[in-house]
matplotlib code that plots the C-alpha trace (Angstrom):
import matplotlib.pyplot as plt

x = [106.5, 107.1, 107.2, 103.7, 102.0, 103.9, 102.8, 99.2, 99.3, 100.7, 99.0, 95.6, 94.7, 96.1, 94.1, 90.8, 91.4, 92.7, 89.3, 87.7, 89.8, 92.6, 96.2, 98.9, 101.5, 103.7, 101.5, 98.5, 95.8, 94.3, 91.2, 90.0, 86.3, 85.3, 86.5, 87.4, 90.5, 89.9, 92.8, 93.2, 96.5, 98.0, 100.0, 102.0, 102.4, 105.8, 104.4, 102.2, 104.3, 107.0, 108.4, 105.6, 102.9, 102.3, 99.6, 98.4, 95.8, 93.7, 93.7, 91.4, 91.8, 89.4, 90.5, 88.4, 90.5, 88.0, 88.8, 92.5, 92.6, 90.3, 92.7, 95.7, 97.1, 98.1, 96.1, 95.7, 96.7, 99.4, 100.9, 100.7, 102.2, 100.0, 101.5, 100.6, 97.1, 96.6, 97.3, 95.7, 92.0, 90.2, 92.4, 90.8, 90.9, 88.6, 86.3, 85.6, 84.1, 82.0, 81.1, 83.6, 84.3, 88.0, 90.3, 93.4, 94.3, 96.8, 98.6, 100.3, 101.0, 97.4, 95.6, 95.7, 93.6, 91.1, 88.5, 90.3, 89.3, 85.6, 86.0, 87.8, 84.9, 82.6, 84.9, 84.9, 81.1, 81.0, 83.4, 81.0, 78.3, 80.5, 79.8, 80.0, 82.4, 79.7, 79.9, 83.4, 82.6, 81.4, 84.8, 87.1, 87.2, 87.8, 90.6, 94.0, 95.6, 95.4, 92.8, 95.5, 96.3, 93.0, 91.7, 93.5, 92.5, 88.9, 88.7, 89.9, 87.6, 84.6, 85.6, 85.9, 82.5, 80.8, 80.0, 80.3, 78.2, 80.7, 83.6, 82.8, 81.7, 85.1, 86.7, 84.2, 86.4, 89.5, 87.6, 86.7, 90.2, 91.7, 89.3, 90.0, 93.8, 94.1, 96.0, 95.6, 96.1, 97.5, 94.0, 92.4, 94.9, 94.3, 90.5, 90.7, 93.0, 90.5, 87.6, 89.4, 90.5, 87.0, 85.1, 83.3, 81.5, 81.8, 81.4, 85.0, 86.6, 86.7, 86.9]
y = [116.4, 117.4, 120.7, 120.3, 119.7, 122.6, 124.9, 123.7, 124.4, 127.9, 129.2, 127.4, 125.9, 128.6, 131.5, 129.5, 128.5, 132.0, 133.4, 130.8, 131.9, 129.2, 129.8, 127.9, 126.0, 123.8, 121.3, 122.0, 124.7, 125.5, 127.4, 128.0, 128.6, 129.0, 125.8, 123.9, 123.7, 122.4, 121.1, 120.3, 118.5, 117.6, 114.3, 113.5, 110.0, 108.8, 105.4, 106.9, 109.8, 110.2, 113.0, 115.0, 113.1, 113.7, 112.1, 113.4, 112.7, 115.1, 114.4, 116.3, 116.9, 118.2, 119.1, 120.4, 123.0, 123.0, 119.4, 119.8, 123.0, 121.6, 118.8, 121.2, 121.0, 124.1, 123.9, 126.6, 127.3, 129.7, 127.5, 124.0, 122.6, 121.1, 117.6, 117.6, 118.8, 116.3, 113.3, 114.5, 113.8, 113.2, 112.5, 111.0, 111.0, 113.7, 111.0, 109.7, 113.1, 113.8, 111.5, 112.2, 110.5, 110.8, 109.2, 110.8, 113.5, 113.6, 116.6, 116.2, 118.2, 117.7, 117.3, 120.2, 118.5, 121.4, 118.8, 118.8, 122.5, 121.6, 118.7, 120.8, 123.3, 120.4, 119.4, 123.0, 123.1, 119.9, 121.5, 124.4, 122.0, 120.9, 123.0, 120.8, 118.3, 115.6, 116.1, 114.6, 111.4, 109.2, 109.9, 109.3, 105.5, 105.5, 108.1, 107.2, 107.7, 104.8, 105.1, 105.7, 109.1, 110.7, 108.2, 109.5, 113.1, 112.3, 110.0, 112.7, 115.2, 112.9, 112.3, 116.1, 116.7, 113.7, 112.0, 108.6, 106.6, 107.5, 107.2, 103.6, 102.5, 103.3, 100.6, 97.8, 95.8, 96.4, 95.3, 91.9, 91.5, 92.1, 89.6, 86.9, 87.4, 88.2, 91.3, 95.1, 97.2, 100.8, 102.1, 100.1, 101.3, 104.9, 104.3, 103.0, 105.9, 108.4, 106.7, 107.1, 110.7, 111.8, 109.6, 107.6, 104.6, 101.5, 97.8, 97.0, 99.9, 99.8, 103.5]
z = [65.4, 61.8, 60.0, 58.5, 61.8, 63.5, 60.6, 61.0, 64.8, 64.5, 61.3, 61.3, 64.6, 66.9, 65.4, 65.6, 69.2, 70.2, 69.3, 71.6, 74.5, 74.4, 75.2, 73.4, 75.4, 73.3, 71.5, 73.8, 73.9, 77.3, 78.4, 81.9, 82.6, 86.2, 88.0, 84.9, 82.7, 79.2, 77.1, 73.4, 72.7, 69.4, 69.3, 66.3, 65.1, 64.0, 62.9, 60.2, 59.2, 56.6, 54.5, 53.0, 54.9, 58.6, 60.9, 64.2, 66.9, 69.0, 72.7, 75.1, 78.8, 81.5, 85.0, 87.9, 89.6, 92.4, 93.2, 92.9, 95.0, 97.6, 98.4, 98.5, 95.0, 93.1, 89.9, 87.2, 83.7, 84.8, 87.5, 86.1, 82.9, 80.2, 80.7, 84.4, 83.7, 80.9, 83.2, 86.4, 85.7, 82.4, 79.4, 76.2, 72.4, 71.0, 69.4, 72.9, 73.9, 70.8, 67.9, 65.1, 61.8, 62.3, 64.9, 63.3, 60.7, 57.9, 56.5, 53.1, 50.0, 48.9, 52.3, 54.8, 57.6, 57.7, 58.8, 62.1, 62.7, 62.4, 64.7, 67.4, 67.2, 68.2, 71.0, 72.3, 72.2, 74.3, 76.7, 77.1, 78.4, 81.3, 84.3, 87.3, 88.9, 88.5, 84.7, 84.8, 86.6, 83.6, 81.9, 84.8, 84.5, 80.8, 80.9, 79.4, 82.8, 85.2, 88.0, 90.5, 88.9, 89.9, 92.4, 95.5, 94.7, 94.2, 97.2, 99.5, 97.9, 98.3, 101.9, 102.6, 101.0, 102.6, 99.4, 101.1, 98.5, 95.8, 98.1, 99.1, 95.6, 94.1, 96.2, 95.7, 93.3, 95.5, 98.6, 96.9, 95.6, 99.1, 100.7, 98.0, 98.3, 102.0, 101.2, 101.1, 98.0, 98.3, 97.4, 100.2, 102.7, 101.7, 101.8, 105.4, 106.4, 105.0, 106.8, 110.1, 109.3, 108.5, 110.9, 108.2, 109.6, 107.5, 108.4, 107.4, 109.3, 113.1, 114.2]

ax = plt.figure().add_subplot(projection="3d")
ax.plot(x, y, z, "-o")
ax.set_aspect("equal")
plt.show()
């Protein structure tokens, strides 16, 4: 990450986000509200940067500490690094959370990327609308991280809370794949194990 981006983070973005309750950790800004951790991450682009011209992207992350802690994971701003938080549940580009004109921002001698500040305010406003675990579900499947990153955590959480419809639905494609190929994926094995552990009756699981 170049000098121009670092200066933008420290002298422009940090004061704005500090007023909104965010704490800076490296290239990320984190805010915890009730059972949610909200993350704004700045990712520099080496491909579209050169001396005097630096490009970056804004990534956003959302983590339900209630889900993580319920299944026995330690999860909070103080106890977890931003990189671990970013890849544990929802991790997207900012424009996937709110409609934005920009997918990247450029800082140069003539362009200071102040538009980024306005866009991040919109992202924070969207964050403020997220109150419940169910609010995260539409974004889980389109998150940058593979499904395996959050799947195991949420499967156990849904089993613990008895949300069996959602628990079973997540394995529909795996179930068909296993039948067609006469094999079992790791996800299917875990799904069956959780069925037995929590006494969930399903036609494919002899308890």
